[in-house]
N, C-alpha and C positions, 0 to 999 in steps of 0.2 A: 780569706782574711776577714776578721770580725771588725765591723765598724764601731767607733766609739759612741754612735748615736743611733737611736731607733726612730724611724719615720712612721707617722700615723696620719690618717685623714679623718676629718670630722665635718659634719654637715652644718654646724652652727657658725656663729661669729667668733672671732678670737677671744672676746671677753667672756664667752660662755664655755670655754674649754677647761677652765680651772687651772690654767698654767701659771707658773711663777712669773713669767714675763711675756709681753706681747710684742709682735713685730708687724709693722705696717709698711707698705711701699707706696710712694707717691711720684707721679709723673710731674715734671716741671710745668706749672701753669694749669695742671689738671685738677679734678675735684679732690677734696681732702678725703683720705681713706678713713673708714669707720671701724672702731673696735666692736661696736654693737652695744656700747653703753653710752648713751647720749651725753651724760654729764662729763664723763671722761673724755669724750671726743671734743667737747667744747674747751676743756682745759688744754688738751694737746694742741688744738688749732690755735688758740689764743697765745700760748707760749711760743710756738714755732713762728707765728707771724711776728711776735715781738722780737724774736732773735733774727728775723730776716732769712729764714730757711728757704732756699731756692730750689731744693730737690735736685741738685746736680748729681751726676752719675756716681753711685756708691757713696754719696755723702750721708753721714749718719748723725742723728740727733736723738737724745734720750730725754723723756719727760716722765716724771713719777706722778701717778694719779691714785686716787682712792678707788678701789675696785674690790667688791666682795668683802668689804670690811677690813681690807689691808692695803698698804701702799704697794703698788706694783709698777715696775718700770715699763714704759712703752718706748720701743725703739722704732724710729721712723727712718727709712732708707730712701734716698733719692734715686730716681730712674732716668733723670735727664729728660730731654724732649721726646715726646712720643714718636715723632718722625725719625728719630735716630735710634730707636729701640731695635734690638736684635737679640738672638739667642745668647750671644756673649755677654750682653749687658744684663740680661736676667740672671745668668749664673754669677756674675761679679757682684751684683747688688745683693744676692742671697749670701754670698761668701762674706761680704762686709757685715751683713746682719749677724752671721754666725760668730764672727770675731767679737762684735759688740756684746752679744748675749753671753758668750762664753766668759768674757771678762767680768760679768756680773756675779758669777758663782752660783747661778740658779740651776735647778735640776730639770726644769721643763720650760718650753716656750710654745706659744701658739702664734701662727703666722697667717696673714692673708697671702694670696697668690699674687706675685708681681704682675702689674699690667704690662702689655706689650702689643705691638701692632698685629694685625691678623696674619701677616706674613710669617710670624714666628710659629703660629699654630693655635690650636684650641686650648681650652683650659687644662686638659690632661698633659699637653706638651709643655705648657708653661709650668705646670706643677712638677714635671720631671726635671726640667732645667733648674728650677728653684731648689729642688731637693739635692740635685748634684752639686750646685754651687754652695749650698749650706753645708753639706757634708765636707766638701773640699776645703772650706774655710776653717774647719776644725783640725786639719792635719798638723801634726807636730812630729819632728824627728829630734828627740832629746835623749836618745839611747845612751849617748856618751857623756852626758852631763852628770857630774857627781852629785850636784844638788839641782835637779831639774826644776825649771820654772813650773809654777803651779798649773796643772791642767784644769781646764774648766770642768765643773762637775755636771755639765749638761748631759742628760741621758736621753731625753725625748723631745722631738720636734713634731708638733701637730699642725698640719696644714688645713686651714678652714676653707672648704670649697663651696659651701652653700648647699651641697647635696652629696649623696654617696653613690658612686657608680663603680662598677668593676674596672673601668678604664683608669680610674684614679689610683686604685690599689696596684694595678699593673704598672702604672707610671712610677710609683714609688719603689716597686720591686726592681725595675730596671735602673732607676737612679741609684739604688743601693748597690747594685752589681757593678755599675760603671765606677762609682765612687771607690768601692773596694779595689777594683782593678787599677785605678789611678794610684791609690795608696800603695799597692804592691809595687808598681813601677817606681814611684817616688822613693820607697824604702831601698830598692835595689840601687838606684842612682846615688842616693845620699850616703851609702856606706863608703868608708874609706877604701881606696884602691888596694891597700894591704889586706883588707878583709874580703872585698868583692872581686876575687880572682875568677878566672874561667871555671875552675873546679867548684868554687863556692856558688857561683851562679847556677851551675848545673845541679848542685845539691839542693838549692832552694827551688829550682824549677821542678825537680823530681817530687819534692814534698808537695808543691802546689798542684802538680799534675795528678798525683795520687788522690789528693783531697777533692779535686774538681772533676775527676773522671776523664782526664786527657791522656792519650797514649803518647809515649815519649821514647825516642831512640837517640842514643848518644854515640858520637864517633870520637874516638881518641886519636892520638898521633898516627898509629899504624893504619887505622881505617881511613883517616884523612889522606894518608899517602896512597892507599889503594884506590881511593876515589880521585886521585890525581889533582887534589886541591893544592897545587904547588904554590900559587900566589898567596893563598891564605896562610899556609905553613911558613912561607918566607917572612911574613909580617911577625909571626910569633917566634922566629928563630933567635932573636936577641934576648929572650927571656928564659929563665929557669922554669917558668910556669908553662906547662904544656897546653897546646890549644885544644879546644873542644868545639864540636859542631853538634847541635841538637835539632832533631826533627820532631815536632809535636803535632798530633792529629786530634782534632775534635770532631767526632762523627756528627752528622746531621741528625736531627730528632725525627726525621722521616726516612722511610726505607730508601726512597730515591731522592737524593739531595737536589735541592733547587739549583745549586751551582757548586763549583769547587773553587775556593779562594786560597791563595798562598800569601802569607804575610812574612816578609823577610827582614830581619833586624840586624843591624851592625852592632857587634858587641865587643868593642875595644875597651876592656875594663880599665886600662890606663894607657894613655897615649903621650909618651915623652917626645914623639916625633922621629924616633930613630936617629940616624946620623945627621939628619936635618933637624937637629934637636930644637925643641921649643925654648924660647927665652921669655923672660918677664914673669909677672905675677900670675898670669892665667894658667900656667902649667899646673898649679895646684888644683885647678878645677877639672883637670882632664880625666878624673874618675868618671865624669859624666859622658864619656865617649861611647858608653854602652847603652845610652838612653833608647836607641832604636830597638835593641834586643829586649830591654825592659818593657817597652811599649807593646811589643808583640806578645810577651807573656801576660802582661796586664789585660790586654784586650781579650785574649783567649780565655783567661780566667773569668772575666765578666760574661763572655758569651756562653761559657759552660754553665754559669749560674742561671741564665735566663732561657737558654735553649736557642737553637738556630736552625733554620731550614737548609742552610748551606753547610757543606763540609769544609772545615777550616784546617789548613796546614800552616804551621809556623816553623820557620827556619831561622836559627840564630848561629852566627859564627863568633866564637869567643876567643880573644887573643889579648896579649899585652904587646905593645910596640915600644921596645926598650933598646938600649945600646949595649953591645958586648962584642967580644971577638967573633961571635957567631952571627951577629946581626946582618941582615941584608944591607946593601950599600948603594948609594947613588951610582948609577951607571950599570948596575946589574941588569941582566935580561932574564925574565921569568917566563916560563911556559905555563899558561893557565890551563885549567881543566878543559876548556873548549878547544885548546890547541893553539890559540893565538899567542904570540910572544909579545911581551911588554917590557920596554926599557924603563927602568926606574929612574925617572928624572927628579923625584923628590920622595924620600922615605916617609915624609909627613903626610903624604897623600895615600895613606895606607888603607883607609876605609873602603875605597873603591876596589882595591885588590881583594880584600875579604869578600865584598859583595859580588865581584866578578865570578869567583868560583861558586859562591852560593847560588847566584842566579842561574848559572849553567846547570847546577845540580837540580834546581827546581824545574828548569826547562826539560830535562831529560828523565826526571822521575815522577813528576806530577803534571798531568795535563790540566793545569789550572785555567779556569775561564778568565781569571784576572789575578795578576801578581802585583802586590804593592810592597815596595821596599821602603823601610823607614830608617833614616840614618842622620846622625850629626855629622854631615859630610864636609861642608865647606864654610870657611869664614867669609868667602865671597857672597854667600847667600845672606849672611847677617848684614854685610855692608849694603847689599841691595835692598833688603826688606826690613831690616831692623831686628830687634830681639824678640818681638812678639808674633812674628809671622813666618810660617813655613812656606818654602818654595815647592811648587808642584810641577813635575814634568812627566812626559810619557810618550809612548809610541802610538797612542790611540786617543783621539780627541774625545770620544764618548766616555772612555774609561777615566780620563782626566776630569771630565765634567761630573762623573759620578762621585769621585773622591771630593771634589770641591763642594758638591751639594751635601755630601755627608758631613764635611767639616762645618759648613754653614749651619746645618741643623744641630750639630753638636756644640756650637758656640766656640769653635777653635778657628783662629785666623789663618787662612792659607791664600796663596796667590799663584796663578799660573805663570810659568816661565817657558820660553820657546826653546825648542831643539831644532836648529836650522842645520840641514845636511851639509851646507857649505862650510860650517865651522868644524866639521870633522877633520878637515885638513890640518887644523891646529894641533892635532894629536899625532901627526905623522912623526915617525922616528927614522933616522938614517940607518939604523942597524936592526930594527925589530918591526913588528907589525904596528905597534902603537907605543906612545909614551903614556905614562900615567898622569901627566899634567900638561896643560897647554900654557899659553901666556897668562900673565896676571889678570888681564881684563877679561871679564865674562867667565871667571873661574867656576861658578856654579853651573853654568851651561855646558862647559867642556867636561865637567865631571859627570853631568847627566848623559852627555853623548858617549862618554867612555862606558858607562853602565849599559847603555842601549845596545852596545856591541855584544853583550852577553845575555840579554833578556830574551832573545828569540823573537819570533813573529807574533806570538800570542799577546793579548793586551797586557801592558805593563805600565805601572805608574811609580814614580820615584818621589818620596817626600823627604826633602832636606829640612830637618828640624834643628839645625845647628843653633838657630836663634832662640826659639821658644822652649827648648828642652831643659834649660837651666837658668835660674834667675838669681841675680845678686841683690834683688830688692825684695823686701818682705811684703809682697802684694797680697791682699786678702784672698784672692782666688788661687794663686799659684804658690804662695809662700816663698821662702828663700831656699835655693838649692834645686833639686830635681822637681820638675813640674808634672811629669806624667803626660807630656804632650803626645798627641796622636792616639792615645788609648780610646777616647770618646769617639774620635773620627772613625777608627777602624770598626768599632762596635756598630756605629750607625750605618756604615757601609755594608756590613754583613747582614744587618736587620732588613735592609732594602733589597737584598739579593734573592 
């Protein structure tokens, strides 16, 4: 995917870049940032002090100054207190800057690099995070607007680093790849469910795979049956749209891969809940229930662009969960690919049935050093952690810590949740090996325990992105709609392997 912005790096100060607009970042209580033009700096500082600008996180002010014989806007973005700074704050501040500059209708801007504590990393790391945030702040999905809102004409962003080093250009290259991967995931999620069916997802995944050099194999209904993915097929039974399962492979850039990773994505392209049908206004958002599959494809696209020492396998299960005379029913008993039987206590707990067969397929076909599944799995996780944080669970503490570390470096909020063996009893069935749901309380944890039954003994981590995958607020970083959650985390995880 082509980005709407080109990133460059320059050795001078923002005022020396010849850009149409300038962007500076300031920590609350910290020194005033400099454009490189003392007279302009005095005007900016005097005006912002007059306004009482306190540099709160992602707060934006604009001051017009005389520079190079013309009036130019200077956008100053707050970073909050230095002690509270992290990767997420760098990305969000840069996204706020992008929104502000884009609204000016300029073609180019020059930026300083946002300040951050040492824990975030060196200048190259802050540069990468800022470029990612700036790019993500420009995302728009206005495909279906007959008179779309005016897009910003911004074409180039120049980051002024004080010197030129190969590491800076590499940071921008990786930022561009991650941003494009997130854009891809967002586009997939934002499409109406009547467009983004399992077959359409596969069509777009094929096109992206051909472009990026990713190998792809697709299973249709007959092959899914031969693979004994009965639980996955049952979820799709109520729809006229046939299910699809895709296996994508990104070879390592070295002859002997450093590791083999498997990313598994839930791809319910529309979830009506089945016979436990969803009610209320949120059913219209259930096109987002394939955000895990979108994240897997977006991450693999980004990794293909930058290269990776690990061999990456992506698995996505694509279904619609609807109601008809053929739909599976509450009380049905399904035999999963692994052979375990599952009593369907709730047809709206369909994602774990899809993932159960996928995880078993991964277990038996790919000896992955680490498997990570990504899914909009439970409302319970949203209740526990809110809409901005993903829940992380797994069968291996070191693997969980690796994913949490990747998320921290990527600027995505994640939090570990426990899988206690004693809670497995909550999934007991009187007529089958398991039920697909436990009691209401701790629903995110029993969902994780259900998946654990199918992940096998090799390291496995589950990311429940039900909260952060879709936003109903027009946040500068995430926008409204699909957010591309988990793409950046999966990329960071693969880079450290």
